[in-house]
mmCIF file of the N, C-alpha and C atoms, coordinates in Angstrom:
data_MODEL
# 
_entry.id   MODEL 
# 
loop_
_atom_site.group_PDB 
_atom_site.id 
_atom_site.type_symbol 
_atom_site.label_atom_id 
_atom_site.label_alt_id 
_atom_site.label_comp_id 
_atom_site.label_asym_id 
_atom_site.label_entity_id 
_atom_site.label_seq_id 
_atom_site.pdbx_PDB_ins_code 
_atom_site.Cartn_x 
_atom_site.Cartn_y 
_atom_site.Cartn_z 
_atom_site.occupancy 
_atom_site.B_iso_or_equiv 
_atom_site.pdbx_formal_charge 
_atom_site.auth_seq_id 
_atom_site.auth_comp_id 
_atom_site.auth_asym_id 
_atom_site.auth_atom_id 
_atom_site.pdbx_PDB_model_num 
ATOM 1   N N  . ILE A 1 1  ? 104.232 137.258 57.425 1.00 0.00 ? 1  ILE A N  1 
ATOM 2   C CA . ILE A 1 1  ? 105.239 137.239 56.384 1.00 0.00 ? 1  ILE A CA 1 
ATOM 3   C C  . ILE A 1 1  ? 106.096 138.507 56.491 1.00 0.00 ? 1  ILE A C  1 
ATOM 4   N N  . ILE A 1 2  ? 105.450 139.633 56.786 1.00 0.00 ? 2  ILE A N  1 
ATOM 5   C CA . ILE A 1 2  ? 106.191 140.888 56.927 1.00 0.00 ? 2  ILE A CA 1 
ATOM 6   C C  . ILE A 1 2  ? 107.141 140.818 58.116 1.00 0.00 ? 2  ILE A C  1 
ATOM 7   N N  . LEU A 1 3  ? 106.663 140.265 59.232 1.00 0.00 ? 3  LEU A N  1 
ATOM 8   C CA . LEU A 1 3  ? 107.516 140.114 60.408 1.00 0.00 ? 3  LEU A CA 1 
ATOM 9   C C  . LEU A 1 3  ? 108.736 139.250 60.078 1.00 0.00 ? 3  LEU A C  1 
ATOM 10  N N  . TYR A 1 4  ? 108.518 138.164 59.371 1.00 0.00 ? 4  TYR A N  1 
ATOM 11  C CA . TYR A 1 4  ? 109.624 137.290 59.004 1.00 0.00 ? 4  TYR A CA 1 
ATOM 12  C C  . TYR A 1 4  ? 110.611 138.005 58.080 1.00 0.00 ? 4  TYR A C  1 
ATOM 13  N N  . ALA A 1 5  ? 110.098 138.792 57.152 1.00 0.00 ? 5  ALA A N  1 
ATOM 14  C CA . ALA A 1 5  ? 110.973 139.521 56.229 1.00 0.00 ? 5  ALA A CA 1 
ATOM 15  C C  . ALA A 1 5  ? 111.824 140.552 56.976 1.00 0.00 ? 5  ALA A C  1 
ATOM 16  N N  . VAL A 1 6  ? 111.224 141.239 57.937 1.00 0.00 ? 6  VAL A N  1 
ATOM 17  C CA . VAL A 1 6  ? 111.980 142.218 58.723 1.00 0.00 ? 6  VAL A CA 1 
ATOM 18  C C  . VAL A 1 6  ? 113.057 141.518 59.546 1.00 0.00 ? 6  VAL A C  1 
ATOM 19  N N  . LEU A 1 7  ? 112.697 140.416 60.171 1.00 0.00 ? 7  LEU A N  1 
ATOM 20  C CA . LEU A 1 7  ? 113.679 139.679 60.969 1.00 0.00 ? 7  LEU A CA 1 
ATOM 21  C C  . LEU A 1 7  ? 114.797 139.115 60.102 1.00 0.00 ? 7  LEU A C  1 
ATOM 22  N N  . GLU A 1 8  ? 114.468 138.698 58.906 1.00 0.00 ? 8  GLU A N  1 
ATOM 23  C CA . GLU A 1 8  ? 115.487 138.200 57.973 1.00 0.00 ? 8  GLU A CA 1 
ATOM 24  C C  . GLU A 1 8  ? 116.458 139.324 57.603 1.00 0.00 ? 8  GLU A C  1 
ATOM 25  N N  . ASN A 1 9  ? 115.925 140.523 57.449 1.00 0.00 ? 9  ASN A N  1 
ATOM 26  C CA . ASN A 1 9  ? 116.765 141.672 57.118 1.00 0.00 ? 9  ASN A CA 1 
ATOM 27  C C  . ASN A 1 9  ? 117.788 141.945 58.224 1.00 0.00 ? 9  ASN A C  1 
ATOM 28  N N  . PHE A 1 10 ? 117.389 141.750 59.470 1.00 0.00 ? 10 PHE A N  1 
ATOM 29  C CA . PHE A 1 10 ? 118.293 141.961 60.606 1.00 0.00 ? 10 PHE A CA 1 
ATOM 30  C C  . PHE A 1 10 ? 119.023 140.683 61.013 1.00 0.00 ? 10 PHE A C  1 
ATOM 31  N N  . GLN A 1 11 ? 118.861 139.621 60.238 1.00 0.00 ? 11 GLN A N  1 
ATOM 32  C CA . GLN A 1 11 ? 119.466 138.316 60.499 1.00 0.00 ? 11 GLN A CA 1 
ATOM 33  C C  . GLN A 1 11 ? 119.098 137.790 61.887 1.00 0.00 ? 11 GLN A C  1 
ATOM 34  N N  . LYS A 1 12 ? 117.822 137.917 62.219 1.00 0.00 ? 12 LYS A N  1 
ATOM 35  C CA . LYS A 1 12 ? 117.283 137.426 63.495 1.00 0.00 ? 12 LYS A CA 1 
ATOM 36  C C  . LYS A 1 12 ? 116.084 136.510 63.241 1.00 0.00 ? 12 LYS A C  1 
ATOM 37  N N  . ARG A 1 13 ? 116.214 135.617 62.253 1.00 0.00 ? 13 ARG A N  1 
ATOM 38  C CA . ARG A 1 13 ? 115.110 134.728 61.908 1.00 0.00 ? 13 ARG A CA 1 
ATOM 39  C C  . ARG A 1 13 ? 114.661 133.882 63.077 1.00 0.00 ? 13 ARG A C  1 
ATOM 40  N N  . TRP A 1 14 ? 115.560 133.579 63.988 1.00 0.00 ? 14 TRP A N  1 
ATOM 41  C CA . TRP A 1 14 ? 115.222 132.710 65.118 1.00 0.00 ? 14 TRP A CA 1 
ATOM 42  C C  . TRP A 1 14 ? 114.176 133.349 66.028 1.00 0.00 ? 14 TRP A C  1 
ATOM 43  N N  . LEU A 1 15 ? 113.939 134.641 65.911 1.00 0.00 ? 15 LEU A N  1 
ATOM 44  C CA . LEU A 1 15 ? 112.920 135.303 66.719 1.00 0.00 ? 15 LEU A CA 1 
ATOM 45  C C  . LEU A 1 15 ? 111.520 135.217 66.099 1.00 0.00 ? 15 LEU A C  1 
ATOM 46  N N  . ALA A 1 16 ? 111.409 134.633 64.910 1.00 0.00 ? 16 ALA A N  1 
ATOM 47  C CA . ALA A 1 16 ? 110.123 134.615 64.211 1.00 0.00 ? 16 ALA A CA 1 
ATOM 48  C C  . ALA A 1 16 ? 109.046 133.866 65.001 1.00 0.00 ? 16 ALA A C  1 
ATOM 49  N N  . VAL A 1 17 ? 109.355 132.700 65.513 1.00 0.00 ? 17 VAL A N  1 
ATOM 50  C CA . VAL A 1 17 ? 108.338 131.914 66.221 1.00 0.00 ? 17 VAL A CA 1 
ATOM 51  C C  . VAL A 1 17 ? 107.945 132.572 67.547 1.00 0.00 ? 17 VAL A C  1 
ATOM 52  N N  . PRO A 1 18 ? 108.894 132.963 68.420 1.00 0.00 ? 18 PRO A N  1 
ATOM 53  C CA . PRO A 1 18 ? 108.466 133.605 69.672 1.00 0.00 ? 18 PRO A CA 1 
ATOM 54  C C  . PRO A 1 18 ? 107.690 134.908 69.446 1.00 0.00 ? 18 PRO A C  1 
ATOM 55  N N  . LEU A 1 19 ? 108.140 135.731 68.504 1.00 0.00 ? 19 LEU A N  1 
ATOM 56  C CA . LEU A 1 19 ? 107.431 136.988 68.252 1.00 0.00 ? 19 LEU A CA 1 
ATOM 57  C C  . LEU A 1 19 ? 106.066 136.747 67.631 1.00 0.00 ? 19 LEU A C  1 
ATOM 58  N N  . SER A 1 20 ? 105.948 135.736 66.786 1.00 0.00 ? 20 SER A N  1 
ATOM 59  C CA . SER A 1 20 ? 104.646 135.397 66.204 1.00 0.00 ? 20 SER A CA 1 
ATOM 60  C C  . SER A 1 20 ? 103.680 134.913 67.283 1.00 0.00 ? 20 SER A C  1 
ATOM 61  N N  . CYS A 1 21 ? 104.188 134.149 68.231 1.00 0.00 ? 21 CYS A N  1 
ATOM 62  C CA . CYS A 1 21 ? 103.345 133.690 69.346 1.00 0.00 ? 21 CYS A CA 1 
ATOM 63  C C  . CYS A 1 21 ? 102.866 134.866 70.190 1.00 0.00 ? 21 CYS A C  1 
ATOM 64  N N  . LEU A 1 22 ? 103.768 135.779 70.489 1.00 0.00 ? 22 LEU A N  1 
ATOM 65  C CA . LEU A 1 22 ? 103.389 136.954 71.265 1.00 0.00 ? 22 LEU A CA 1 
ATOM 66  C C  . LEU A 1 22 ? 102.406 137.840 70.497 1.00 0.00 ? 22 LEU A C  1 
ATOM 67  N N  . LEU A 1 23 ? 102.658 138.023 69.218 1.00 0.00 ? 23 LEU A N  1 
ATOM 68  C CA . LEU A 1 23 ? 101.779 138.828 68.391 1.00 0.00 ? 23 LEU A CA 1 
ATOM 69  C C  . LEU A 1 23 ? 100.385 138.195 68.291 1.00 0.00 ? 23 LEU A C  1 
ATOM 70  N N  . GLY A 1 24 ? 100.348 136.882 68.067 1.00 0.00 ? 24 GLY A N  1 
ATOM 71  C CA . GLY A 1 24 ? 99.061  136.186 67.985 1.00 0.00 ? 24 GLY A CA 1 
ATOM 72  C C  . GLY A 1 24 ? 98.291  136.226 69.292 1.00 0.00 ? 24 GLY A C  1 
ATOM 73  N N  . GLY A 1 25 ? 98.988  136.024 70.405 1.00 0.00 ? 25 GLY A N  1 
ATOM 74  C CA . GLY A 1 25 ? 98.342  136.101 71.720 1.00 0.00 ? 25 GLY A CA 1 
ATOM 75  C C  . GLY A 1 25 ? 97.846  137.496 72.017 1.00 0.00 ? 25 GLY A C  1 
ATOM 76  N N  . GLY A 1 26 ? 98.650  138.505 71.662 1.00 0.00 ? 26 GLY A N  1 
ATOM 77  C CA . GLY A 1 26 ? 98.236  139.887 71.891 1.00 0.00 ? 26 GLY A CA 1 
ATOM 78  C C  . GLY A 1 26 ? 97.011  140.266 71.079 1.00 0.00 ? 26 GLY A C  1 
ATOM 79  N N  . VAL A 1 27 ? 96.975  139.852 69.812 1.00 0.00 ? 27 VAL A N  1 
ATOM 80  C CA . VAL A 1 27 ? 95.819  140.142 68.968 1.00 0.00 ? 27 VAL A CA 1 
ATOM 81  C C  . VAL A 1 27 ? 94.575  139.431 69.499 1.00 0.00 ? 27 VAL A C  1 
ATOM 82  N N  . ALA A 1 28 ? 94.721  138.170 69.897 1.00 0.00 ? 28 ALA A N  1 
ATOM 83  C CA . ALA A 1 28 ? 93.579  137.425 70.434 1.00 0.00 ? 28 ALA A CA 1 
ATOM 84  C C  . ALA A 1 28 ? 93.067  138.070 71.716 1.00 0.00 ? 28 ALA A C  1 
ATOM 85  N N  . PHE A 1 29 ? 93.975  138.486 72.587 1.00 0.00 ? 29 PHE A N  1 
ATOM 86  C CA . PHE A 1 29 ? 93.571  139.135 73.837 1.00 0.00 ? 29 PHE A CA 1 
ATOM 87  C C  . PHE A 1 29 ? 92.891  140.473 73.552 1.00 0.00 ? 29 PHE A C  1 
ATOM 88  N N  . ALA A 1 30 ? 93.438  141.234 72.599 1.00 0.00 ? 30 ALA A N  1 
ATOM 89  C CA . ALA A 1 30 ? 92.848  142.533 72.249 1.00 0.00 ? 30 ALA A CA 1 
ATOM 90  C C  . ALA A 1 30 ? 91.456  142.375 71.649 1.00 0.00 ? 30 ALA A C  1 
ATOM 91  N N  . MET A 1 31 ? 91.215  141.244 70.972 1.00 0.00 ? 31 MET A N  1 
ATOM 92  C CA . MET A 1 31 ? 89.909  141.028 70.361 1.00 0.00 ? 31 MET A CA 1 
ATOM 93  C C  . MET A 1 31 ? 88.921  140.338 71.298 1.00 0.00 ? 31 MET A C  1 
ATOM 94  N N  . GLY A 1 32 ? 89.341  140.112 72.548 1.00 0.00 ? 32 GLY A N  1 
ATOM 95  C CA . GLY A 1 32 ? 88.416  139.591 73.549 1.00 0.00 ? 32 GLY A CA 1 
ATOM 96  C C  . GLY A 1 32 ? 88.387  138.093 73.722 1.00 0.00 ? 32 GLY A C  1 
ATOM 97  N N  . ALA A 1 33 ? 89.443  137.394 73.341 1.00 0.00 ? 33 ALA A N  1 
ATOM 98  C CA . ALA A 1 33 ? 89.471  135.938 73.529 1.00 0.00 ? 33 ALA A CA 1 
ATOM 99  C C  . ALA A 1 33 ? 89.517  135.616 75.023 1.00 0.00 ? 33 ALA A C  1 
ATOM 100 N N  . PRO A 1 34 ? 88.674  134.700 75.485 1.00 0.00 ? 34 PRO A N  1 
ATOM 101 C CA . PRO A 1 34 ? 88.706  134.350 76.904 1.00 0.00 ? 34 PRO A CA 1 
ATOM 102 C C  . PRO A 1 34 ? 89.896  133.442 77.214 1.00 0.00 ? 34 PRO A C  1 
ATOM 103 N N  . PHE A 1 35 ? 90.706  133.842 78.165 1.00 0.00 ? 35 PHE A N  1 
ATOM 104 C CA . PHE A 1 35 ? 91.844  133.026 78.561 1.00 0.00 ? 35 PHE A CA 1 
ATOM 105 C C  . PHE A 1 35 ? 91.527  132.290 79.860 1.00 0.00 ? 35 PHE A C  1 
ATOM 106 N N  . ALA A 1 36 ? 90.400  131.620 79.899 1.00 0.00 ? 36 ALA A N  1 
ATOM 107 C CA . ALA A 1 36 ? 89.985  130.853 81.067 1.00 0.00 ? 36 ALA A CA 1 
ATOM 108 C C  . ALA A 1 36 ? 89.951  129.372 80.677 1.00 0.00 ? 36 ALA A C  1 
ATOM 109 N N  . PHE A 1 37 ? 90.777  128.596 81.336 1.00 0.00 ? 37 PHE A N  1 
ATOM 110 C CA . PHE A 1 37 ? 90.813  127.165 81.069 1.00 0.00 ? 37 PHE A CA 1 
ATOM 111 C C  . PHE A 1 37 ? 90.165  126.456 82.243 1.00 0.00 ? 37 PHE A C  1 
ATOM 112 N N  . GLU A 1 38 ? 89.047  125.816 81.992 1.00 0.00 ? 38 GLU A N  1 
ATOM 113 C CA . GLU A 1 38 ? 88.318  125.119 83.048 1.00 0.00 ? 38 GLU A CA 1 
ATOM 114 C C  . GLU A 1 38 ? 88.206  123.652 82.675 1.00 0.00 ? 38 GLU A C  1 
ATOM 115 N N  . THR A 1 39 ? 89.212  122.888 82.996 1.00 0.00 ? 39 THR A N  1 
ATOM 116 C CA . THR A 1 39 ? 89.199  121.466 82.687 1.00 0.00 ? 39 THR A CA 1 
ATOM 117 C C  . THR A 1 39 ? 89.422  120.669 83.958 1.00 0.00 ? 39 THR A C  1 
ATOM 118 N N  . GLY A 1 40 ? 88.824  119.525 83.999 1.00 0.00 ? 40 GLY A N  1 
ATOM 119 C CA . GLY A 1 40 ? 89.002  118.646 85.131 1.00 0.00 ? 40 GLY A CA 1 
ATOM 120 C C  . GLY A 1 40 ? 90.153  117.686 84.890 1.00 0.00 ? 40 GLY A C  1 
ATOM 121 N N  . PRO A 1 41 ? 90.562  116.967 85.909 1.00 0.00 ? 41 PRO A N  1 
ATOM 122 C CA . PRO A 1 41 ? 91.646  115.998 85.720 1.00 0.00 ? 41 PRO A CA 1 
ATOM 123 C C  . PRO A 1 41 ? 91.185  114.818 84.883 1.00 0.00 ? 41 PRO A C  1 
ATOM 124 N N  . GLY A 1 42 ? 92.140  114.178 84.225 1.00 0.00 ? 42 GLY A N  1 
ATOM 125 C CA . GLY A 1 42 ? 91.828  112.999 83.424 1.00 0.00 ? 42 GLY A CA 1 
ATOM 126 C C  . GLY A 1 42 ? 92.098  113.215 81.959 1.00 0.00 ? 42 GLY A C  1 
ATOM 127 N N  . LEU A 1 43 ? 91.829  112.183 81.176 1.00 0.00 ? 43 LEU A N  1 
ATOM 128 C CA . LEU A 1 43 ? 92.052  112.238 79.736 1.00 0.00 ? 43 LEU A CA 1 
ATOM 129 C C  . LEU A 1 43 ? 90.915  112.984 79.042 1.00 0.00 ? 43 LEU A C  1 
ATOM 130 N N  . PRO A 1 44 ? 91.228  113.708 77.983 1.00 0.00 ? 44 PRO A N  1 
ATOM 131 C CA . PRO A 1 44 ? 90.160  114.378 77.234 1.00 0.00 ? 44 PRO A CA 1 
ATOM 132 C C  . PRO A 1 44 ? 89.379  113.375 76.395 1.00 0.00 ? 44 PRO A C  1 
ATOM 133 N N  . ASN A 1 45 ? 88.271  113.813 75.884 1.00 0.00 ? 45 ASN A N  1 
ATOM 134 C CA . ASN A 1 45 ? 87.466  112.983 74.993 1.00 0.00 ? 45 ASN A CA 1 
ATOM 135 C C  . ASN A 1 45 ? 88.280  112.729 73.727 1.00 0.00 ? 45 ASN A C  1 
ATOM 136 N N  . MET A 1 46 ? 88.453  111.467 73.357 1.00 0.00 ? 46 MET A N  1 
ATOM 137 C CA . MET A 1 46 ? 89.311  111.111 72.223 1.00 0.00 ? 46 MET A CA 1 
ATOM 138 C C  . MET A 1 46 ? 88.556  110.986 70.900 1.00 0.00 ? 46 MET A C  1 
ATOM 139 N N  . SER A 1 47 ? 87.277  111.256 70.902 1.00 0.00 ? 47 SER A N  1 
ATOM 140 C CA . SER A 1 47 ? 86.482  111.118 69.681 1.00 0.00 ? 47 SER A CA 1 
ATOM 141 C C  . SER A 1 47 ? 86.628  112.357 68.801 1.00 0.00 ? 47 SER A C  1 
ATOM 142 N N  . PRO A 1 48 ? 87.076  112.186 67.540 1.00 0.00 ? 48 PRO A N  1 
ATOM 143 C CA . PRO A 1 48 ? 87.157  113.348 66.643 1.00 0.00 ? 48 PRO A CA 1 
ATOM 144 C C  . PRO A 1 48 ? 85.796  113.986 66.394 1.00 0.00 ? 48 PRO A C  1 
ATOM 145 N N  . MET A 1 49 ? 84.731  113.212 66.429 1.00 0.00 ? 49 MET A N  1 
ATOM 146 C CA . MET A 1 49 ? 83.395  113.759 66.214 1.00 0.00 ? 49 MET A CA 1 
ATOM 147 C C  . MET A 1 49 ? 83.001  114.704 67.342 1.00 0.00 ? 49 MET A C  1 
ATOM 148 N N  . TYR A 1 50 ? 83.542  114.471 68.548 1.00 0.00 ? 50 TYR A N  1 
ATOM 149 C CA . TYR A 1 50 ? 83.281  115.397 69.657 1.00 0.00 ? 50 TYR A CA 1 
ATOM 150 C C  . TYR A 1 50 ? 83.972  116.732 69.393 1.00 0.00 ? 50 TYR A C  1 
ATOM 151 N N  . TRP A 1 51 ? 85.243  116.681 69.014 1.00 0.00 ? 51 TRP A N  1 
ATOM 152 C CA . TRP A 1 51 ? 86.021  117.913 68.848 1.00 0.00 ? 51 TRP A CA 1 
ATOM 153 C C  . TRP A 1 51 ? 85.594  118.718 67.640 1.00 0.00 ? 51 TRP A C  1 
ATOM 154 N N  . TRP A 1 52 ? 85.139  118.062 66.568 1.00 0.00 ? 52 TRP A N  1 
ATOM 155 C CA . TRP A 1 52 ? 84.739  118.789 65.365 1.00 0.00 ? 52 TRP A CA 1 
ATOM 156 C C  . TRP A 1 52 ? 83.234  118.963 65.267 1.00 0.00 ? 52 TRP A C  1 
ATOM 157 N N  . GLY A 1 53 ? 82.506  118.652 66.345 1.00 0.00 ? 53 GLY A N  1 
ATOM 158 C CA . GLY A 1 53 ? 81.046  118.767 66.316 1.00 0.00 ? 53 GLY A CA 1 
ATOM 159 C C  . GLY A 1 53 ? 80.569  120.206 66.251 1.00 0.00 ? 53 GLY A C  1 
ATOM 160 N N  . GLU A 1 54 ? 79.331  120.381 65.839 1.00 0.00 ? 54 GLU A N  1 
ATOM 161 C CA . GLU A 1 54 ? 78.752  121.725 65.729 1.00 0.00 ? 54 GLU A CA 1 
ATOM 162 C C  . GLU A 1 54 ? 78.458  122.339 67.100 1.00 0.00 ? 54 GLU A C  1 
ATOM 163 N N  . ASP A 1 55 ? 78.173  121.497 68.100 1.00 0.00 ? 55 ASP A N  1 
ATOM 164 C CA . ASP A 1 55 ? 77.806  122.035 69.415 1.00 0.00 ? 55 ASP A CA 1 
ATOM 165 C C  . ASP A 1 55 ? 78.636  121.431 70.553 1.00 0.00 ? 55 ASP A C  1 
ATOM 166 N N  . THR A 1 56 ? 79.760  120.796 70.243 1.00 0.00 ? 56 THR A N  1 
ATOM 167 C CA . THR A 1 56 ? 80.650  120.241 71.259 1.00 0.00 ? 56 THR A CA 1 
ATOM 168 C C  . THR A 1 56 ? 82.088  120.584 70.905 1.00 0.00 ? 56 THR A C  1 
ATOM 169 N N  . GLY A 1 57 ? 82.987  120.385 71.824 1.00 0.00 ? 57 GLY A N  1 
ATOM 170 C CA . GLY A 1 57 ? 84.409  120.588 71.557 1.00 0.00 ? 57 GLY A CA 1 
ATOM 171 C C  . GLY A 1 57 ? 84.717  122.003 71.122 1.00 0.00 ? 57 GLY A C  1 
ATOM 172 N N  . TRP A 1 58 ? 85.406  122.135 69.991 1.00 0.00 ? 58 TRP A N  1 
ATOM 173 C CA . TRP A 1 58 ? 85.773  123.455 69.469 1.00 0.00 ? 58 TRP A CA 1 
ATOM 174 C C  . TRP A 1 58 ? 84.602  124.152 68.794 1.00 0.00 ? 58 TRP A C  1 
ATOM 175 N N  . MET A 1 59 ? 83.522  123.411 68.531 1.00 0.00 ? 59 MET A N  1 
ATOM 176 C CA . MET A 1 59 ? 82.313  123.921 67.883 1.00 0.00 ? 59 MET A CA 1 
ATOM 177 C C  . MET A 1 59 ? 82.613  124.555 66.527 1.00 0.00 ? 59 MET A C  1 
ATOM 178 N N  . LEU A 1 60 ? 83.492  123.946 65.769 1.00 0.00 ? 60 LEU A N  1 
ATOM 179 C CA . LEU A 1 60 ? 83.844  124.463 64.456 1.00 0.00 ? 60 LEU A CA 1 
ATOM 180 C C  . LEU A 1 60 ? 83.139  123.739 63.326 1.00 0.00 ? 60 LEU A C  1 
ATOM 181 N N  . GLY A 1 61 ? 82.675  122.554 63.580 1.00 0.00 ? 61 GLY A N  1 
ATOM 182 C CA . GLY A 1 61 ? 82.120  121.751 62.501 1.00 0.00 ? 61 GLY A CA 1 
ATOM 183 C C  . GLY A 1 61 ? 83.241  121.144 61.679 1.00 0.00 ? 61 GLY A C  1 
ATOM 184 N N  . LEU A 1 62 ? 82.908  120.230 60.798 1.00 0.00 ? 62 LEU A N  1 
ATOM 185 C CA . LEU A 1 62 ? 83.921  119.611 59.957 1.00 0.00 ? 62 LEU A CA 1 
ATOM 186 C C  . LEU A 1 62 ? 84.497  120.642 58.988 1.00 0.00 ? 62 LEU A C  1 
ATOM 187 N N  . PRO A 1 63 ? 85.795  120.537 58.668 1.00 0.00 ? 63 PRO A N  1 
ATOM 188 C CA . PRO A 1 63 ? 86.413  121.521 57.784 1.00 0.00 ? 63 PRO A CA 1 
ATOM 189 C C  . PRO A 1 63 ? 85.790  121.539 56.391 1.00 0.00 ? 63 PRO A C  1 
ATOM 190 N N  . THR A 1 64 ? 85.743  122.731 55.805 1.00 0.00 ? 64 THR A N  1 
ATOM 191 C CA . THR A 1 64 ? 85.255  122.908 54.437 1.00 0.00 ? 64 THR A CA 1 
ATOM 192 C C  . THR A 1 64 ? 86.374  123.526 53.601 1.00 0.00 ? 64 THR A C  1 
ATOM 193 N N  . VAL A 1 65 ? 86.095  123.796 52.357 1.00 0.00 ? 65 VAL A N  1 
ATOM 194 C CA . VAL A 1 65 ? 87.088  124.421 51.482 1.00 0.00 ? 65 VAL A CA 1 
ATOM 195 C C  . VAL A 1 65 ? 87.491  125.785 52.043 1.00 0.00 ? 65 VAL A C  1 
ATOM 196 N N  . GLU A 1 66 ? 86.525  126.517 52.583 1.00 0.00 ? 66 GLU A N  1 
ATOM 197 C CA . GLU A 1 66 ? 86.818  127.833 53.156 1.00 0.00 ? 66 GLU A CA 1 
ATOM 198 C C  . GLU A 1 66 ? 87.809  127.731 54.308 1.00 0.00 ? 66 GLU A C  1 
ATOM 199 N N  . SER A 1 67 ? 87.732  126.647 55.075 1.00 0.00 ? 67 SER A N  1 
ATOM 200 C CA . SER A 1 67 ? 88.659  126.448 56.198 1.00 0.00 ? 67 SER A CA 1 
ATOM 201 C C  . SER A 1 67 ? 90.100  126.363 55.708 1.00 0.00 ? 67 SER A C  1 
ATOM 202 N N  . PHE A 1 68 ? 90.301  125.716 54.572 1.00 0.00 ? 68 PHE A N  1 
ATOM 203 C CA . PHE A 1 68 ? 91.646  125.588 54.033 1.00 0.00 ? 68 PHE A CA 1 
ATOM 204 C C  . PHE A 1 68 ? 92.130  126.893 53.414 1.00 0.00 ? 68 PHE A C  1 
ATOM 205 N N  . ILE A 1 69 ? 91.215  127.669 52.824 1.00 0.00 ? 69 ILE A N  1 
ATOM 206 C CA . ILE A 1 69 ? 91.593  128.953 52.244 1.00 0.00 ? 69 ILE A CA 1 
ATOM 207 C C  . ILE A 1 69 ? 92.022  129.928 53.340 1.00 0.00 ? 69 ILE A C  1 
ATOM 208 N N  . VAL A 1 70 ? 91.365  129.875 54.484 1.00 0.00 ? 70 VAL A N  1 
ATOM 209 C CA . VAL A 1 70 ? 91.689  130.771 55.596 1.00 0.00 ? 70 VAL A CA 1 
ATOM 210 C C  . VAL A 1 70 ? 93.107  130.545 56.092 1.00 0.00 ? 70 VAL A C  1 
ATOM 211 N N  . VAL A 1 71 ? 93.565  129.307 56.143 1.00 0.00 ? 71 VAL A N  1 
ATOM 212 C CA . VAL A 1 71 ? 94.901  129.023 56.679 1.00 0.00 ? 71 VAL A CA 1 
ATOM 213 C C  . VAL A 1 71 ? 95.990  129.080 55.622 1.00 0.00 ? 71 VAL A C  1 
ATOM 214 N N  . LEU A 1 72 ? 95.633  129.385 54.377 1.00 0.00 ? 72 LEU A N  1 
ATOM 215 C CA . LEU A 1 72 ? 96.615  129.444 53.304 1.00 0.00 ? 72 LEU A CA 1 
ATOM 216 C C  . LEU A 1 72 ? 97.756  130.428 53.579 1.00 0.00 ? 72 LEU A C  1 
ATOM 217 N N  . PRO A 1 73 ? 97.506  131.637 54.107 1.00 0.00 ? 73 PRO A N  1 
ATOM 218 C CA . PRO A 1 73 ? 98.640  132.538 54.392 1.00 0.00 ? 73 PRO A CA 1 
ATOM 219 C C  . PRO A 1 73 ? 99.637  131.948 55.386 1.00 0.00 ? 73 PRO A C  1 
ATOM 220 N N  . PHE A 1 74 ? 99.152  131.205 56.365 1.00 0.00 ? 74 PHE A N  1 
ATOM 221 C CA . PHE A 1 74 ? 100.053 130.603 57.346 1.00 0.00 ? 74 PHE A CA 1 
ATOM 222 C C  . PHE A 1 74 ? 100.864 129.477 56.718 1.00 0.00 ? 74 PHE A C  1 
ATOM 223 N N  . ALA A 1 75 ? 100.269 128.762 55.771 1.00 0.00 ? 75 ALA A N  1 
ATOM 224 C CA . ALA A 1 75 ? 101.013 127.720 55.056 1.00 0.00 ? 75 ALA A CA 1 
ATOM 225 C C  . ALA A 1 75 ? 102.110 128.346 54.199 1.00 0.00 ? 75 ALA A C  1 
ATOM 226 N N  . VAL A 1 76 ? 101.807 129.482 53.568 1.00 0.00 ? 76 VAL A N  1 
ATOM 227 C CA . VAL A 1 76 ? 102.803 130.184 52.774 1.00 0.00 ? 76 VAL A CA 1 
ATOM 228 C C  . VAL A 1 76 ? 103.949 130.651 53.673 1.00 0.00 ? 76 VAL A C  1 
ATOM 229 N N  . LEU A 1 77 ? 103.614 131.167 54.856 1.00 0.00 ? 77 LEU A N  1 
ATOM 230 C CA . LEU A 1 77 ? 104.649 131.604 55.802 1.00 0.00 ? 77 LEU A CA 1 
ATOM 231 C C  . LEU A 1 77 ? 105.526 130.422 56.214 1.00 0.00 ? 77 LEU A C  1 
ATOM 232 N N  . ALA A 1 78 ? 104.910 129.278 56.476 1.00 0.00 ? 78 ALA A N  1 
ATOM 233 C CA . ALA A 1 78 ? 105.694 128.099 56.874 1.00 0.00 ? 78 ALA A CA 1 
ATOM 234 C C  . ALA A 1 78 ? 106.643 127.673 55.763 1.00 0.00 ? 78 ALA A C  1 
ATOM 235 N N  . VAL A 1 79 ? 106.196 127.736 54.524 1.00 0.00 ? 79 VAL A N  1 
ATOM 236 C CA . VAL A 1 79 ? 107.073 127.375 53.407 1.00 0.00 ? 79 VAL A CA 1 
ATOM 237 C C  . VAL A 1 79 ? 108.173 128.408 53.248 1.00 0.00 ? 79 VAL A C  1 
ATOM 238 N N  . ALA A 1 80 ? 107.856 129.683 53.444 1.00 0.00 ? 80 ALA A N  1 
ATOM 239 C CA . ALA A 1 80 ? 108.859 130.743 53.324 1.00 0.00 ? 80 ALA A CA 1 
ATOM 240 C C  . ALA A 1 80 ? 109.923 130.615 54.402 1.00 0.00 ? 80 ALA A C  1 
ATOM 241 N N  . MET A 1 81 ? 109.509 130.163 55.568 1.00 0.00 ? 81 MET A N  1 
ATOM 242 C CA . MET A 1 81 ? 110.490 130.019 56.651 1.00 0.00 ? 81 MET A CA 1 
ATOM 243 C C  . MET A 1 81 ? 111.393 128.845 56.419 1.00 0.00 ? 81 MET A C  1 
# 
C-alpha cells in the first residue's frame, strides 16, 4: 500500500504491478525460497484435492479463516488500486 501511495504521488501508478512483483520476488529470494522448478512434460494433476492436500501439491491444506485474514492486506491493496 505504501509503494502504491508513493507511486501515486509521482503519478507513476502503472509501475505498481512490476515493482510489486520485483519486491515480492526479492523478499522471497532473501528469505530462502527455492527457485527450482522440476516438472515433467504433460498436463498437471487436475484434482483440487491433490493441490490442497496436506502432503501433496502445495501442501497447504484446505483454506481456513486464518488463510483469508492473511490475504486481507492484499485485497485492500487491490481495491485501493
